[in-house]
C-alpha atoms as one frame of an Amber mdcrd trajectory, in Angstrom:
protein
 -15.066-103.172  -6.290 -11.225-105.443  -4.806  -8.286-103.288  -5.947  -6.963
-105.086  -9.061 -10.991-104.530 -10.422 -10.136-100.599  -9.615  -6.733-100.144
 -10.364  -7.856-101.528 -13.926 -10.432 -99.482 -13.621  -8.805 -96.063 -13.382
  -5.867 -96.686 -15.240  -8.584 -97.684 -18.828  -9.891 -94.167 -17.607  -6.419
 -92.279 -17.226  -5.977 -93.553 -21.022  -1.832 -93.766 -19.708   0.143 -96.226
 -20.847   1.107 -99.366 -18.705   4.457 -98.201 -19.617   3.456 -94.084 -18.684
   1.547 -94.926 -15.273   4.523 -97.038 -13.835   6.826 -94.691 -14.091   4.412
 -91.534 -12.644   4.435 -93.879 -10.131   7.789 -95.005  -9.819   7.339 -98.859
 -10.476   8.029-100.885 -12.531   6.307-101.734 -15.591   6.167-105.690 -14.492
   4.979-104.866 -11.291   1.530-102.560 -12.155   1.549-105.420 -14.534   1.376
-108.558 -11.038  -1.257-105.578  -9.057  -3.623-105.375 -11.919  -3.710-108.588
 -12.890  -4.217-109.247  -9.507  -0.322-111.859  -8.848   0.463-109.651  -6.238
  -3.010-109.053  -3.789  -2.339-105.410  -2.967   0.713-102.733  -2.227   2.464
-101.274   0.128   0.966 -97.816   2.235   3.435 -95.727  -0.371   2.733 -97.542
  -3.457  -1.101 -96.658  -3.104  -0.987 -93.396  -2.777   1.723 -92.882  -5.573
  -0.770 -95.189  -7.684  -3.532 -93.103  -6.541  -1.856 -89.763  -7.301  -0.824
 -91.220 -11.351  -4.036 -91.297 -12.027  -5.545 -88.790 -10.391  -8.135 -90.724
  -8.004  -8.013 -91.453  -4.555  -6.999 -94.169  -2.641 -10.399 -94.853  -0.940
 -11.210 -95.565  -5.051  -7.683 -97.499  -5.735  -9.157 -99.587  -2.581 -12.402
 -99.975  -4.142 -14.106 -98.389  -0.250 -15.096 -95.346  -2.711 -17.394 -95.054
  -5.838 -15.455 -94.140  -9.195 -17.071 -90.914 -10.484 -19.460 -92.617 -13.177
 -18.172 -95.181 -12.689 -21.267 -96.755 -10.909 -24.194 -94.881 -12.568 -24.018
 -97.212 -15.575 -27.606 -98.511 -15.319 -27.928 -95.196 -14.934 -27.102 -93.546
 -17.650 -28.319 -95.901 -20.332 -31.590 -95.436 -18.964 -31.593 -91.801 -19.891
 -29.645 -92.618 -23.276 -32.825 -94.596 -23.969 -35.432 -91.534 -23.101 -32.980
 -89.286 -24.871 -34.008 -91.533 -27.658 -37.341 -92.065 -27.047 -38.228 -87.639
 -26.732 -36.409 -87.208 -29.384 -37.887 -89.981 -32.077 -39.901 -87.106 -33.301
 -37.962 -84.244 -33.942 -34.981 -86.540 -35.406 -35.093 -89.877 -35.216 -32.244
 -90.884 -36.627 -30.555 -88.967 -33.492 -32.442 -91.514 -31.267 -31.042 -94.475
 -33.166 -27.224 -93.328 -32.667 -28.422 -92.788 -28.828 -30.657 -96.223 -29.064
 -27.255 -97.567 -30.199 -24.248 -95.948 -28.014 -26.970 -97.089 -25.143 -26.805
-100.689 -26.734 -22.821-101.277 -26.396 -22.138 -98.958 -23.055 -25.379-101.279
 -21.477 -22.875-104.735 -23.409 -19.625-103.420 -23.188 -17.749-102.812 -19.550
 -14.444-101.578 -22.192 -17.682 -99.164 -24.259 -18.489 -97.633 -21.127 -15.036
 -97.116 -19.742 -13.933 -95.762 -22.653 -17.284 -94.262 -23.434 -16.456 -92.259
 -20.001 -13.102 -91.100 -20.967 -14.060 -88.922 -23.842 -16.502 -87.359 -21.178
 -14.060 -86.635 -19.068 -12.074 -84.782 -22.628 -15.265 -83.567 -23.050 -15.093
 -81.523 -19.016 -11.256 -80.311 -19.427 -11.922 -79.401 -22.830 -14.706 -77.402
 -22.499 -12.746 -76.030 -18.613  -9.734 -74.502 -20.876 -11.846 -72.737 -23.279
 -13.598 -71.738 -20.002 -10.907 -69.512 -18.915  -9.252 -68.368 -22.064  -8.948
 -64.623 -21.616 -11.751 -63.177 -23.650 -10.053 -61.334 -27.490 -10.822 -58.173
 -27.387
């Protein structure tokens, strides 16, 4: 994966607006746009580090030398959704249809895959927040 592709994927996964990401990385929105479009090939080390921190990623993920968690296993995830649909077929045919539809959308569209990963990250964060709440007596 090239830098610009990794930057676009991590940016989409972050859910940040371009201006917000640029602000967090202390760069202009125009420069961010040039990096994402490939007009600028690769920034220097300070900007790479700032982008990685703003995206809650590593420099290795930005440079394509490290896997972006969840992103690379799209085919495996689709397979597991389809297996889940088959397992649910006898119990709840309507739920099986939903699982098959989600698998098909994820398989056909990278943007939908990224949206799906973002929603899973948000679910995980919400679960972690409720796990850390003090018990009320």
